mmCIF file of the N, C-alpha and C atoms, coordinates in Angstrom:
data_MODEL
# 
_entry.id   MODEL 
# 
loop_
_atom_site.group_PDB 
_atom_site.id 
_atom_site.type_symbol 
_atom_site.label_atom_id 
_atom_site.label_alt_id 
_atom_site.label_comp_id 
_atom_site.label_asym_id 
_atom_site.label_entity_id 
_atom_site.label_seq_id 
_atom_site.pdbx_PDB_ins_code 
_atom_site.Cartn_x 
_atom_site.Cartn_y 
_atom_site.Cartn_z 
_atom_site.occupancy 
_atom_site.B_iso_or_equiv 
_atom_site.pdbx_formal_charge 
_atom_site.auth_seq_id 
_atom_site.auth_comp_id 
_atom_site.auth_asym_id 
_atom_site.auth_atom_id 
_atom_site.pdbx_PDB_model_num 
ATOM 1   N N  . MET A 1 1  ? 27.352  -2.737  -11.270 1.00 0.00 ? 1  MET A N  1 
ATOM 2   C CA . MET A 1 1  ? 26.694  -1.895  -10.290 1.00 0.00 ? 1  MET A CA 1 
ATOM 3   C C  . MET A 1 1  ? 25.198  -2.209  -10.283 1.00 0.00 ? 1  MET A C  1 
ATOM 4   N N  . THR A 1 2  ? 24.686  -2.597  -9.140  1.00 0.00 ? 2  THR A N  1 
ATOM 5   C CA . THR A 1 2  ? 23.273  -2.948  -9.004  1.00 0.00 ? 2  THR A CA 1 
ATOM 6   C C  . THR A 1 2  ? 22.475  -1.698  -8.661  1.00 0.00 ? 2  THR A C  1 
ATOM 7   N N  . PRO A 1 3  ? 21.391  -1.461  -9.388  1.00 0.00 ? 3  PRO A N  1 
ATOM 8   C CA . PRO A 1 3  ? 20.584  -0.282  -9.060  1.00 0.00 ? 3  PRO A CA 1 
ATOM 9   C C  . PRO A 1 3  ? 19.859  -0.482  -7.726  1.00 0.00 ? 3  PRO A C  1 
ATOM 10  N N  . THR A 1 4  ? 19.790  0.561   -6.955  1.00 0.00 ? 4  THR A N  1 
ATOM 11  C CA . THR A 1 4  ? 19.101  0.481   -5.666  1.00 0.00 ? 4  THR A CA 1 
ATOM 12  C C  . THR A 1 4  ? 17.592  0.543   -5.907  1.00 0.00 ? 4  THR A C  1 
ATOM 13  N N  . PRO A 1 5  ? 16.834  -0.238  -5.159  1.00 0.00 ? 5  PRO A N  1 
ATOM 14  C CA . PRO A 1 5  ? 15.379  -0.211  -5.342  1.00 0.00 ? 5  PRO A CA 1 
ATOM 15  C C  . PRO A 1 5  ? 14.801  1.125   -4.867  1.00 0.00 ? 5  PRO A C  1 
ATOM 16  N N  . THR A 1 6  ? 13.842  1.604   -5.613  1.00 0.00 ? 6  THR A N  1 
ATOM 17  C CA . THR A 1 6  ? 13.201  2.862   -5.237  1.00 0.00 ? 6  THR A CA 1 
ATOM 18  C C  . THR A 1 6  ? 12.093  2.582   -4.229  1.00 0.00 ? 6  THR A C  1 
ATOM 19  N N  . ILE A 1 7  ? 11.534  3.641   -3.714  1.00 0.00 ? 7  ILE A N  1 
ATOM 20  C CA . ILE A 1 7  ? 10.451  3.492   -2.724  1.00 0.00 ? 7  ILE A CA 1 
ATOM 21  C C  . ILE A 1 7  ? 9.258   2.790   -3.359  1.00 0.00 ? 7  ILE A C  1 
ATOM 22  N N  . VAL A 1 8  ? 8.970   3.108   -4.608  1.00 0.00 ? 8  VAL A N  1 
ATOM 23  C CA . VAL A 1 8  ? 7.837   2.473   -5.291  1.00 0.00 ? 8  VAL A CA 1 
ATOM 24  C C  . VAL A 1 8  ? 8.069   0.974   -5.439  1.00 0.00 ? 8  VAL A C  1 
ATOM 25  N N  . ASP A 1 9  ? 9.278   0.597   -5.821  1.00 0.00 ? 9  ASP A N  1 
ATOM 26  C CA . ASP A 1 9  ? 9.599   -0.824  -5.962  1.00 0.00 ? 9  ASP A CA 1 
ATOM 27  C C  . ASP A 1 9  ? 9.501   -1.561  -4.636  1.00 0.00 ? 9  ASP A C  1 
ATOM 28  N N  . THR A 1 10 ? 9.833   -0.886  -3.562  1.00 0.00 ? 10 THR A N  1 
ATOM 29  C CA . THR A 1 10 ? 9.802   -1.509  -2.246  1.00 0.00 ? 10 THR A CA 1 
ATOM 30  C C  . THR A 1 10 ? 8.382   -1.657  -1.715  1.00 0.00 ? 10 THR A C  1 
ATOM 31  N N  . TRP A 1 11 ? 7.569   -0.622  -1.875  1.00 0.00 ? 11 TRP A N  1 
ATOM 32  C CA . TRP A 1 11 ? 6.262   -0.598  -1.232  1.00 0.00 ? 11 TRP A CA 1 
ATOM 33  C C  . TRP A 1 11 ? 5.125   -1.128  -2.093  1.00 0.00 ? 11 TRP A C  1 
ATOM 34  N N  . THR A 1 12 ? 5.309   -1.302  -3.389  1.00 0.00 ? 12 THR A N  1 
ATOM 35  C CA . THR A 1 12 ? 4.226   -1.794  -4.245  1.00 0.00 ? 12 THR A CA 1 
ATOM 36  C C  . THR A 1 12 ? 3.707   -3.164  -3.813  1.00 0.00 ? 12 THR A C  1 
ATOM 37  N N  . PRO A 1 13 ? 4.555   -4.169  -3.572  1.00 0.00 ? 13 PRO A N  1 
ATOM 38  C CA . PRO A 1 13 ? 4.021   -5.463  -3.133  1.00 0.00 ? 13 PRO A CA 1 
ATOM 39  C C  . PRO A 1 13 ? 3.289   -5.382  -1.797  1.00 0.00 ? 13 PRO A C  1 
ATOM 40  N N  . ARG A 1 14 ? 3.785   -4.557  -0.895  1.00 0.00 ? 14 ARG A N  1 
ATOM 41  C CA . ARG A 1 14 ? 3.130   -4.414  0.412   1.00 0.00 ? 14 ARG A CA 1 
ATOM 42  C C  . ARG A 1 14 ? 1.783   -3.730  0.270   1.00 0.00 ? 14 ARG A C  1 
ATOM 43  N N  . ALA A 1 15 ? 1.714   -2.714  -0.578  1.00 0.00 ? 15 ALA A N  1 
ATOM 44  C CA . ALA A 1 15 ? 0.448   -2.006  -0.792  1.00 0.00 ? 15 ALA A CA 1 
ATOM 45  C C  . ALA A 1 15 ? -0.575  -2.930  -1.447  1.00 0.00 ? 15 ALA A C  1 
ATOM 46  N N  . LEU A 1 16 ? -0.138  -3.744  -2.403  1.00 0.00 ? 16 LEU A N  1 
ATOM 47  C CA . LEU A 1 16 ? -1.053  -4.682  -3.055  1.00 0.00 ? 16 LEU A CA 1 
ATOM 48  C C  . LEU A 1 16 ? -1.546  -5.744  -2.071  1.00 0.00 ? 16 LEU A C  1 
ATOM 49  N N  . ALA A 1 17 ? -0.683  -6.213  -1.210  1.00 0.00 ? 17 ALA A N  1 
ATOM 50  C CA . ALA A 1 17 ? -1.089  -7.198  -0.204  1.00 0.00 ? 17 ALA A CA 1 
ATOM 51  C C  . ALA A 1 17 ? -2.126  -6.596  0.741   1.00 0.00 ? 17 ALA A C  1 
ATOM 52  N N  . THR A 1 18 ? -1.904  -5.358  1.156   1.00 0.00 ? 18 THR A N  1 
ATOM 53  C CA . THR A 1 18 ? -2.858  -4.689  2.031   1.00 0.00 ? 18 THR A CA 1 
ATOM 54  C C  . THR A 1 18 ? -4.189  -4.492  1.325   1.00 0.00 ? 18 THR A C  1 
ATOM 55  N N  . LEU A 1 19 ? -4.153  -4.109  0.066   1.00 0.00 ? 19 LEU A N  1 
ATOM 56  C CA . LEU A 1 19 ? -5.377  -3.931  -0.710  1.00 0.00 ? 19 LEU A CA 1 
ATOM 57  C C  . LEU A 1 19 ? -6.146  -5.240  -0.844  1.00 0.00 ? 19 LEU A C  1 
ATOM 58  N N  . ARG A 1 20 ? -5.439  -6.332  -1.060  1.00 0.00 ? 20 ARG A N  1 
ATOM 59  C CA . ARG A 1 20 ? -6.098  -7.641  -1.158  1.00 0.00 ? 20 ARG A CA 1 
ATOM 60  C C  . ARG A 1 20 ? -6.765  -8.028  0.151   1.00 0.00 ? 20 ARG A C  1 
ATOM 61  N N  . ILE A 1 21 ? -6.099  -7.772  1.268   1.00 0.00 ? 21 ILE A N  1 
ATOM 62  C CA . ILE A 1 21 ? -6.667  -8.104  2.575   1.00 0.00 ? 21 ILE A CA 1 
ATOM 63  C C  . ILE A 1 21 ? -7.911  -7.273  2.845   1.00 0.00 ? 21 ILE A C  1 
ATOM 64  N N  . VAL A 1 22 ? -7.867  -5.986  2.543   1.00 0.00 ? 22 VAL A N  1 
ATOM 65  C CA . VAL A 1 22 ? -9.023  -5.111  2.758   1.00 0.00 ? 22 VAL A CA 1 
ATOM 66  C C  . VAL A 1 22 ? -10.180 -5.528  1.861   1.00 0.00 ? 22 VAL A C  1 
ATOM 67  N N  . ALA A 1 23 ? -9.893  -5.838  0.594   1.00 0.00 ? 23 ALA A N  1 
ATOM 68  C CA . ALA A 1 23 ? -10.944 -6.264  -0.326  1.00 0.00 ? 23 ALA A CA 1 
ATOM 69  C C  . ALA A 1 23 ? -11.574 -7.575  0.144   1.00 0.00 ? 23 ALA A C  1 
ATOM 70  N N  . ALA A 1 24 ? -10.761 -8.514  0.611   1.00 0.00 ? 24 ALA A N  1 
ATOM 71  C CA . ALA A 1 24 ? -11.294 -9.781  1.114   1.00 0.00 ? 24 ALA A CA 1 
ATOM 72  C C  . ALA A 1 24 ? -12.169 -9.556  2.330   1.00 0.00 ? 24 ALA A C  1 
ATOM 73  N N  . PHE A 1 25 ? -11.746 -8.656  3.223   1.00 0.00 ? 25 PHE A N  1 
ATOM 74  C CA . PHE A 1 25 ? -12.551 -8.349  4.401   1.00 0.00 ? 25 PHE A CA 1 
ATOM 75  C C  . PHE A 1 25 ? -13.895 -7.754  4.005   1.00 0.00 ? 25 PHE A C  1 
ATOM 76  N N  . LEU A 1 26 ? -13.890 -6.859  3.017   1.00 0.00 ? 26 LEU A N  1 
ATOM 77  C CA . LEU A 1 26 ? -15.143 -6.242  2.584   1.00 0.00 ? 26 LEU A CA 1 
ATOM 78  C C  . LEU A 1 26 ? -16.073 -7.268  1.932   1.00 0.00 ? 26 LEU A C  1 
ATOM 79  N N  . PHE A 1 27 ? -15.526 -8.163  1.120   1.00 0.00 ? 27 PHE A N  1 
ATOM 80  C CA . PHE A 1 27 ? -16.351 -9.222  0.517   1.00 0.00 ? 27 PHE A CA 1 
ATOM 81  C C  . PHE A 1 27 ? -16.937 -10.126 1.601   1.00 0.00 ? 27 PHE A C  1 
ATOM 82  N N  . LEU A 1 28 ? -16.116 -10.475 2.586   1.00 0.00 ? 28 LEU A N  1 
ATOM 83  C CA . LEU A 1 28 ? -16.570 -11.332 3.680   1.00 0.00 ? 28 LEU A CA 1 
ATOM 84  C C  . LEU A 1 28 ? -17.661 -10.642 4.486   1.00 0.00 ? 28 LEU A C  1 
ATOM 85  N N  . GLN A 1 29 ? -17.475 -9.368  4.758   1.00 0.00 ? 29 GLN A N  1 
ATOM 86  C CA . GLN A 1 29 ? -18.462 -8.615  5.520   1.00 0.00 ? 29 GLN A CA 1 
ATOM 87  C C  . GLN A 1 29 ? -19.773 -8.508  4.751   1.00 0.00 ? 29 GLN A C  1 
ATOM 88  N N  . HIS A 1 30 ? -19.701 -8.241  3.474   1.00 0.00 ? 30 HIS A N  1 
ATOM 89  C CA . HIS A 1 30 ? -20.904 -8.118  2.654   1.00 0.00 ? 30 HIS A CA 1 
ATOM 90  C C  . HIS A 1 30 ? -21.633 -9.459  2.563   1.00 0.00 ? 30 HIS A C  1 
ATOM 91  N N  . GLY A 1 31 ? -20.885 -10.526 2.360   1.00 0.00 ? 31 GLY A N  1 
ATOM 92  C CA . GLY A 1 31 ? -21.501 -11.841 2.248   1.00 0.00 ? 31 GLY A CA 1 
ATOM 93  C C  . GLY A 1 31 ? -22.152 -12.293 3.543   1.00 0.00 ? 31 GLY A C  1 
ATOM 94  N N  . SER A 1 32 ? -21.501 -12.028 4.668   1.00 0.00 ? 32 SER A N  1 
ATOM 95  C CA . SER A 1 32 ? -22.086 -12.447 5.937   1.00 0.00 ? 32 SER A CA 1 
ATOM 96  C C  . SER A 1 32 ? -23.304 -11.593 6.285   1.00 0.00 ? 32 SER A C  1 
ATOM 97  N N  . ALA A 1 33 ? -23.298 -10.327 5.951   1.00 0.00 ? 33 ALA A N  1 
ATOM 98  C CA . ALA A 1 33 ? -24.451 -9.474  6.210   1.00 0.00 ? 33 ALA A CA 1 
ATOM 99  C C  . ALA A 1 33 ? -25.624 -9.899  5.333   1.00 0.00 ? 33 ALA A C  1 
ATOM 100 N N  . LYS A 1 34 ? -25.323 -10.284 4.103   1.00 0.00 ? 34 LYS A N  1 
ATOM 101 C CA . LYS A 1 34 ? -26.374 -10.734 3.197   1.00 0.00 ? 34 LYS A CA 1 
ATOM 102 C C  . LYS A 1 34 ? -26.992 -12.037 3.702   1.00 0.00 ? 34 LYS A C  1 
ATOM 103 N N  . ARG A 1 35 ? -26.139 -12.935 4.189   1.00 0.00 ? 35 ARG A N  1 
ATOM 104 C CA . ARG A 1 35 ? -26.611 -14.227 4.684   1.00 0.00 ? 35 ARG A CA 1 
ATOM 105 C C  . ARG A 1 35 ? -27.437 -14.072 5.967   1.00 0.00 ? 35 ARG A C  1 
ATOM 106 N N  . ALA A 1 36 ? -27.032 -13.134 6.806   1.00 0.00 ? 36 ALA A N  1 
ATOM 107 C CA . ALA A 1 36 ? -27.729 -12.922 8.071   1.00 0.00 ? 36 ALA A CA 1 
ATOM 108 C C  . ALA A 1 36 ? -28.935 -11.974 7.908   1.00 0.00 ? 36 ALA A C  1 
ATOM 109 N N  . ARG A 1 37 ? -29.127 -11.487 6.694   1.00 0.00 ? 37 ARG A N  1 
ATOM 110 C CA . ARG A 1 37 ? -30.197 -10.548 6.372   1.00 0.00 ? 37 ARG A CA 1 
ATOM 111 C C  . ARG A 1 37 ? -30.143 -9.300  7.242   1.00 0.00 ? 37 ARG A C  1 
ATOM 112 N N  . GLN A 1 38 ? -28.924 -8.824  7.440   1.00 0.00 ? 38 GLN A N  1 
ATOM 113 C CA . GLN A 1 38 ? -28.708 -7.577  8.168   1.00 0.00 ? 38 GLN A CA 1 
ATOM 114 C C  . GLN A 1 38 ? -27.756 -6.735  7.339   1.00 0.00 ? 38 GLN A C  1 
ATOM 115 N N  . GLY A 1 39 ? -27.742 -5.491  7.619   1.00 0.00 ? 39 GLY A N  1 
ATOM 116 C CA . GLY A 1 39 ? -26.819 -4.618  6.933   1.00 0.00 ? 39 GLY A CA 1 
ATOM 117 C C  . GLY A 1 39 ? -27.361 -3.217  6.848   1.00 0.00 ? 39 GLY A C  1 
ATOM 118 N N  . ALA A 1 40 ? -26.593 -2.346  6.275   1.00 0.00 ? 40 ALA A N  1 
ATOM 119 C CA . ALA A 1 40 ? -26.958 -0.947  6.194   1.00 0.00 ? 40 ALA A CA 1 
ATOM 120 C C  . ALA A 1 40 ? -28.147 -0.732  5.247   1.00 0.00 ? 40 ALA A C  1 
ATOM 121 N N  . THR A 1 41 ? -28.208 -1.523  4.174   1.00 0.00 ? 41 THR A N  1 
ATOM 122 C CA . THR A 1 41 ? -29.278 -1.336  3.193   1.00 0.00 ? 41 THR A CA 1 
ATOM 123 C C  . THR A 1 41 ? -30.472 -2.237  3.460   1.00 0.00 ? 41 THR A C  1 
ATOM 124 N N  . GLY A 1 42 ? -30.350 -3.142  4.400   1.00 0.00 ? 42 GLY A N  1 
ATOM 125 C CA . GLY A 1 42 ? -31.482 -4.000  4.767   1.00 0.00 ? 42 GLY A CA 1 
ATOM 126 C C  . GLY A 1 42 ? -31.496 -5.187  3.978   1.00 0.00 ? 42 GLY A C  1 
# 
């Protein structure tokens, strides 16, 4: 009998992938703002 995957087992890889994409976007945004000498903090 194979155990059925739980919601956590199903959604953990998807949540981690989404977190990686958001983190990459934030790093890219910060780096481009720094390079262009623009941004919220100046």
